[in-house]
C-alpha positions as CSV (number, residue, x, y, z in Angstrom):
1,M,0.0,0.0,0.0
2,P,4.6,5.7,0.7
3,A,1.2,5.8,2.1
4,E,1.5,5.4,5.8
5,S,-1.0,2.8,6.6
6,T,-1.9,3.9,10.2
7,P,-4.7,6.4,10.4
8,G,-3.6,9.3,12.4
9,P,-4.1,13.1,12.8
10,G,-3.6,13.5,9.1
11,T,-6.4,11.1,8.2
12,P,-9.2,12.9,6.3
13,D,-12.6,13.1,8.0
14,E,-15.8,12.1,6.2
15,S,-15.7,15.4,4.2
16,G,-12.1,14.8,3.2
17,T,-11.1,18.2,4.7
18,S,-8.8,17.2,7.6
19,R,-5.6,16.5,5.9
20,R,-2.2,17.3,7.5
21,H,0.3,18.7,5.0
22,R,3.5,16.9,5.2
23,A,6.7,17.3,3.1
24,K,7.0,14.7,0.3
25,G,9.1,11.7,1.4
26,S,8.5,12.1,5.1
27,R,7.0,9.1,7.0
28,R,5.1,8.8,10.2
29,R,6.0,6.0,12.6
30,P,3.0,3.8,13.3
31,R,1.1,3.8,16.6
32,G,1.9,0.7,18.5
33,A,-1.8,0.1,19.1
34,R,-2.5,-0.2,15.4
35,R,-0.7,-3.2,14.0
36,K,-1.2,-4.5,10.6
37,A,-3.3,-7.3,9.3
38,L,-2.9,-9.7,6.4
39,L,-4.5,-12.0,4.0
40,V,-4.7,-15.6,3.1
41,T,-5.6,-16.1,-0.6
42,A,-8.6,-17.9,-1.9
43,W,-6.3,-20.6,-3.0
44,T,-5.0,-21.3,0.5
45,A,-8.3,-21.4,2.4
46,A,-10.5,-22.9,-0.3
47,G,-7.8,-25.3,-1.6
48,I,-7.3,-26.8,1.8
49,V,-11.0,-27.4,2.0
50,V,-10.9,-29.4,-1.2
51,L,-8.0,-31.5,0.1
52,G,-9.3,-32.1,3.6
53,G,-13.0,-31.5,3.6
54,T,-14.7,-33.1,0.7
55,G,-16.8,-36.2,1.2
56,V,-15.9,-37.1,4.8
57,G,-19.3,-37.7,6.2
58,I,-19.9,-36.1,9.7
59,L,-16.7,-34.2,9.4
60,Y,-18.2,-32.4,6.4
61,F,-20.9,-31.0,8.5
62,K,-18.5,-29.9,11.2
63,L,-16.5,-28.0,8.6
64,N,-19.8,-26.6,7.3
65,D,-20.7,-25.2,10.7
66,N,-17.3,-23.4,10.9
67,L,-18.0,-21.2,7.9
68,K,-19.2,-17.6,8.4
69,T,-20.9,-15.9,5.4
70,V,-22.3,-12.6,4.3
71,D,-25.0,-12.2,1.6
72,I,-23.4,-9.6,-0.6
73,N,-25.9,-10.0,-3.4
74,Q,-28.9,-9.3,-1.2
75,A,-27.2,-6.4,0.6
76,L,-26.1,-4.6,-2.6
77,G,-29.1,-5.4,-4.8
78,A,-29.2,-4.7,-8.5
79,D,-27.2,-1.4,-8.6
80,R,-23.9,-3.1,-9.5
81,P,-21.7,-3.6,-12.5
82,T,-22.9,-6.3,-14.9
83,K,-21.6,-9.8,-14.3
84,A,-19.0,-10.8,-16.8
85,D,-20.1,-13.4,-19.3
86,N,-16.7,-14.5,-20.6
87,G,-15.9,-17.4,-18.2
88,S,-13.7,-15.3,-15.9
89,E,-14.3,-14.7,-12.2
90,N,-13.4,-11.8,-9.9
91,I,-12.8,-12.3,-6.2
92,L,-12.2,-9.6,-3.5
93,V,-9.8,-11.0,-0.9
94,L,-9.6,-9.0,2.3
95,G,-7.5,-9.1,5.4
96,S,-9.2,-7.5,8.5
97,D,-7.7,-6.3,11.7
98,T,-10.4,-6.6,14.3
99,R,-9.1,-6.4,17.8
100,A,-11.5,-9.1,19.1
101,G,-10.5,-12.4,20.5
102,G,-7.0,-13.6,19.6
103,N,-6.3,-10.7,17.4
104,E,-5.9,-8.3,20.3
105,K,-2.7,-10.1,21.5
106,L,-1.4,-10.5,18.0
107,G,-2.2,-7.1,16.7
108,G,-1.6,-4.9,19.7
109,G,-3.9,-2.3,21.1
110,V,-7.3,-2.9,22.6
111,D,-10.6,-4.4,21.3
112,D,-12.4,-1.1,20.5
113,G,-15.2,-2.9,18.6
114,S,-13.9,-1.7,15.3
115,A,-12.2,-3.5,12.3
116,R,-10.3,-2.2,9.3
117,S,-9.3,-3.8,6.0
118,D,-5.6,-3.7,6.1
119,T,-5.1,-5.8,3.0
120,A,-7.3,-5.9,-0.1
121,M,-6.7,-7.7,-3.4
122,V,-8.8,-8.2,-6.5
123,V,-8.1,-11.7,-7.9
124,H,-9.1,-12.0,-11.5
125,V,-9.3,-15.7,-12.6
126,Y,-9.1,-15.9,-16.4
127,K,-11.4,-18.0,-18.6
128,G,-10.2,-21.6,-18.4
129,H,-9.0,-21.0,-14.8
130,K,-5.3,-21.6,-15.7
131,K,-4.0,-18.2,-14.8
132,A,-4.8,-15.2,-12.7
133,S,-4.0,-11.5,-12.2
134,V,-4.0,-10.1,-8.7
135,V,-4.4,-6.3,-8.1
136,S,-3.5,-5.0,-4.6
137,I,-5.4,-1.9,-3.5
138,P,-3.4,0.2,-1.1
139,R,-5.4,0.8,2.1
140,D,-4.5,4.5,2.3
141,T,-5.7,5.4,-1.2
142,L,-8.0,8.4,-1.0
143,V,-11.3,7.5,-2.8
144,R,-14.9,8.3,-3.1
145,R,-16.8,5.8,-1.0
146,P,-20.3,5.3,-2.4
147,S,-23.4,5.1,-0.2
148,C,-24.0,1.5,0.9
149,T,-26.2,-0.6,3.1
150,D,-24.4,-3.0,5.4
151,A,-25.4,-6.6,6.3
152,K,-27.6,-5.3,9.1
153,G,-29.6,-3.1,6.8
154,V,-28.0,0.2,8.0
155,T,-27.4,2.7,5.2
156,H,-24.2,4.8,5.2
157,D,-23.8,8.0,3.3
158,A,-21.3,8.5,0.5
159,A,-18.1,10.3,1.4
160,T,-15.3,11.8,-0.7
161,G,-11.6,12.0,0.0
162,V,-11.6,9.1,2.5
163,M,-9.2,6.2,2.8
164,F,-10.1,3.1,1.0
165,N,-10.0,1.0,4.2
166,S,-12.7,3.2,5.7
167,A,-15.3,1.4,3.6
168,Y,-14.9,-1.8,5.6
169,S,-14.7,-0.1,9.0
170,T,-17.9,1.9,8.0
171,G,-20.1,-0.8,6.5
172,G,-18.3,-4.1,6.6
173,A,-17.9,-6.5,3.7
174,T,-20.8,-5.2,1.7
175,C,-19.5,-1.6,1.7
176,A,-16.0,-2.8,0.9
177,V,-17.3,-4.7,-2.1
178,K,-19.4,-1.8,-3.3
179,T,-16.4,0.6,-3.0
180,V,-14.2,-1.8,-5.0
181,E,-16.9,-2.2,-7.7
182,S,-17.3,1.6,-7.9
183,L,-13.5,2.1,-8.1
184,S,-13.0,-0.6,-10.8
185,G,-16.3,-0.8,-12.6
186,I,-16.0,-4.6,-12.2
187,R,-18.4,-6.8,-10.4
188,M,-17.0,-9.0,-7.6
189,D,-18.3,-12.5,-8.1
190,H,-17.0,-13.7,-4.7
191,Y,-15.7,-12.4,-1.4
192,V,-13.2,-14.0,1.0
193,E,-12.0,-12.4,4.3
194,V,-9.5,-13.6,6.9
195,D,-8.3,-12.2,10.2
196,F,-4.7,-12.3,11.3
197,S,-5.0,-14.7,14.2
198,G,-6.5,-17.3,11.8
199,F,-3.6,-16.6,9.4
200,Q,-1.0,-17.3,12.0
201,K,-2.6,-20.6,13.0
202,L,-3.1,-21.7,9.4
203,I,0.6,-21.2,8.7
204,D,1.5,-23.1,11.8
205,D,-0.8,-26.0,10.8
206,L,0.8,-26.0,7.4
207,G,4.2,-26.6,9.1
208,G,5.5,-23.2,8.1
209,V,6.3,-21.6,4.7
210,S,9.7,-21.6,3.1
211,V,11.1,-18.4,1.7
212,T,14.5,-16.9,0.8
213,T,15.4,-13.3,1.7
214,T,18.0,-11.4,-0.1
215,K,18.4,-8.8,2.7
216,T,18.3,-8.8,6.4
217,I,14.8,-7.9,7.7
218,K,14.6,-6.7,11.3
219,D,11.5,-5.1,12.8
220,P,11.0,-5.4,16.6
221,D,7.4,-4.0,16.2
222,S,6.6,-7.0,14.0
223,H,8.6,-9.5,16.1
224,L,10.7,-10.2,13.0
225,N,14.5,-10.7,12.7
226,L,15.5,-12.6,9.6
227,T,19.1,-12.7,8.2
228,A,19.6,-12.9,4.4
229,G,19.1,-16.5,3.4
230,R,16.6,-19.3,3.4
231,H,14.0,-19.5,6.2
232,K,11.0,-21.7,7.1
233,L,8.7,-19.2,8.6
234,D,6.3,-20.2,11.4
235,G,3.0,-18.4,11.8
236,R,4.3,-15.6,14.0
237,Q,7.2,-14.9,11.6
238,A,4.9,-15.1,8.6
239,L,2.6,-12.6,10.2
240,G,5.5,-10.3,10.9
241,L,6.7,-10.5,7.4
242,V,3.4,-9.5,5.7
243,R,2.9,-6.8,8.4
244,T,6.3,-5.2,8.4
245,R,7.1,-1.9,6.7
246,H,10.1,-0.5,8.6
247,G,12.1,-3.8,8.6
248,V,13.1,-3.3,4.9
249,G,12.9,-0.9,2.1
250,D,11.7,2.7,2.4
251,G,9.2,1.9,5.2
252,S,6.1,2.5,3.0
253,D,3.0,0.5,2.8
254,L,3.6,0.1,-1.0
255,G,6.8,-1.8,-0.1
256,R,4.8,-3.9,2.4
257,I,2.5,-4.9,-0.5
258,Q,5.5,-6.2,-2.4
259,L,6.5,-8.4,0.5
260,Q,2.9,-9.7,0.8
261,Q,2.7,-10.6,-2.9
262,A,6.0,-12.5,-2.7
263,F,4.9,-14.4,0.4
264,I,1.6,-15.2,-1.2
265,K,3.3,-16.8,-4.2
266,A,5.4,-19.0,-1.9
267,L,2.3,-19.9,0.1
268,V,0.2,-20.8,-3.0
269,D,2.9,-23.1,-4.3
270,Q,3.2,-24.9,-0.9
271,V,-0.6,-25.4,-0.7
272,K,-0.6,-26.9,-4.2
273,H,1.7,-29.7,-3.1
274,L,-0.4,-30.7,-0.1
275,G,-2.0,-34.1,-0.1
276,V,0.9,-36.1,-1.5
277,L,3.0,-36.2,1.7
278,T,0.3,-35.1,4.2
279,S,-1.8,-37.4,6.3
280,P,-5.6,-37.2,6.3
281,T,-5.5,-36.2,9.9
282,K,-3.3,-33.2,9.1
283,L,-5.4,-32.3,6.1
284,Y,-8.5,-32.3,8.2
285,R,-6.8,-30.1,10.8
286,L,-5.9,-27.6,8.1
287,A,-9.4,-27.7,6.7
288,D,-10.8,-27.1,10.2
289,T,-8.5,-24.1,10.7
290,A,-9.2,-22.7,7.2
291,T,-13.0,-22.9,7.5
292,K,-12.8,-21.2,10.9
293,T,-10.6,-18.5,9.6
294,V,-12.5,-17.2,6.6
295,T,-15.7,-15.3,6.0
296,T,-17.1,-15.8,2.5
297,D,-20.0,-14.5,0.4
298,S,-23.1,-16.7,0.7
299,D,-22.7,-18.2,-2.8
300,I,-19.7,-20.2,-1.6
301,G,-20.8,-20.4,2.0
302,S,-20.9,-24.2,2.3
303,V,-18.1,-26.7,2.2
304,K,-19.6,-28.2,-1.0
305,D,-19.8,-24.8,-2.7
306,L,-16.4,-23.7,-1.4
307,A,-14.8,-27.0,-2.6
308,S,-16.4,-26.6,-6.1
309,F,-15.1,-23.0,-6.2
310,A,-11.6,-24.1,-5.1
311,D,-11.5,-26.9,-7.7
312,G,-11.5,-24.1,-10.3
313,L,-8.5,-22.5,-8.6
314,K,-6.2,-25.3,-7.6
315,G,-4.5,-25.6,-11.0
316,I,-3.2,-22.0,-10.8
317,G,0.4,-21.9,-9.5
318,S,2.5,-18.9,-8.7
319,S,4.1,-18.9,-12.2
320,H,0.7,-18.2,-13.6
321,M,-0.1,-15.4,-11.3
322,N,0.6,-11.8,-12.3
323,M,0.6,-9.6,-9.2
324,V,0.5,-5.8,-9.4
325,T,-0.5,-2.9,-7.3
326,M,-3.3,-0.6,-8.4
327,P,-1.6,2.4,-10.1
328,V,-1.3,5.3,-7.6
329,Q,0.7,8.4,-7.1
330,Y,1.7,10.1,-3.9
331,D,-0.6,12.8,-2.6
332,R,1.2,16.1,-2.9
333,A,-0.8,17.4,0.1
334,D,0.1,14.4,2.3
335,A,2.9,11.9,1.6
336,N,1.2,9.4,3.9
337,R,-1.7,9.1,1.4
338,V,-1.9,8.0,-2.3
339,L,-4.2,8.9,-5.1
340,V,-5.5,6.7,-7.9
341,D,-3.7,7.3,-11.1
342,D,-6.9,7.3,-13.1
343,A,-5.4,6.9,-16.6
344,K,-3.2,4.0,-15.6
345,A,-5.8,2.4,-13.4
346,E,-8.2,2.4,-16.3
347,L,-5.8,0.3,-18.3
348,V,-5.7,-2.3,-15.5
349,W,-9.5,-2.5,-15.0
350,N,-10.3,-2.5,-18.7
351,A,-7.9,-5.4,-19.2
352,L,-9.6,-7.4,-16.5
353,K,-13.1,-6.5,-17.9
354,G,-12.0,-7.9,-21.2
355,D,-10.3,-10.9,-19.6
356,R,-7.0,-9.8,-21.0
357,A,-3.5,-9.6,-19.5
358,I,-2.7,-6.4,-17.7
359,P,-0.4,-4.3,-20.0
360,K,3.1,-3.7,-18.6
361,G,2.7,0.0,-19.3
362,A,-0.2,0.2,-16.8
363,T,2.1,0.3,-13.8
364,Q,5.1,2.1,-15.3
365,G,5.8,5.6,-13.8
366,T,3.5,5.0,-10.8
367,A,4.3,5.1,-7.1
368,T,6.0,1.9,-5.9
369,G,7.8,0.5,-2.8
370,S,11.4,-0.6,-2.6
371,A,11.0,-4.1,-1.3
372,K,10.6,-6.0,-4.6
373,G,12.9,-9.0,-4.8
374,V,13.7,-9.0,-1.1
375,V,11.5,-12.1,-0.5
376,N,11.3,-15.1,-2.9
377,A,9.9,-18.6,-2.7
378,S,12.5,-21.2,-1.7
């Protein structure tokens, strides 16, 4: 996502009028009470369900009871982009940072009853389901948030000049989906959300994820201290890696996105190889954790539907995933915020609407972090 990801005194209010002016290039240190959250991809959670949850009798029903769902279609109604009719699918994958339960200990701070979307990715699965493009949306992008009705039926007014992650904290999943659809002009076919306590447990249940770092990454705030070289990250280390900004690069949230994308590729490849050397007991434990971790849209809100959905994803490996960040530029008024580069972003969204590859020129000359290549799959 250098946008500083932690809302602070410079965060615009609902009218977008409360920006702090800050010299370009300066960075604000995060408040300790506002740690970062993360994401597990649709492949990870849903793919494990395919491996460990399909057709196991009473265990199937137990996994089914684990799932939490939200009826996006009912909440948003008909005022949405037209569903694509070209065999492709679009999935909004969100990482939330609620302070409830185990997340308070992991994320720092207190349970104030709020939640934010710290990580957001639009996953476009191309026709034939052999490849995908993933577009990360920086959480500190200043956007127009459309009016939306949340899952409880409460309507929230539109707001201009607010951070992208305010959509989730204002109206939950339905408002986040509507904001992404308004931003991109693309209908989201599915929604997958995960919190970071579930992420950590899932990585531990997997037995860790192997990565190679080309530089030392040290961030006490994220409990991370990795020398350059090969590592098998446990859940706490993985959480630290996808959360850190100050441990490597320029300390920006855009750099953190680069780390997240590299880690996700390593994670996807590891999940693809599950089942050959993994016992049924371990697979079930993974499926149990995965189904407890995610919230999905109601269309894939059962193990049967989630398994069917995942079956269309499991053939996509990291080599067939193109991962980019939505084109943005630094906000001249506040270096801790970014603005959509409309012309470049249109190239990205139009490509996905047409089920085409994202042109390389779409991200050239846009704001970027400095952590690319620091983390690679082992």
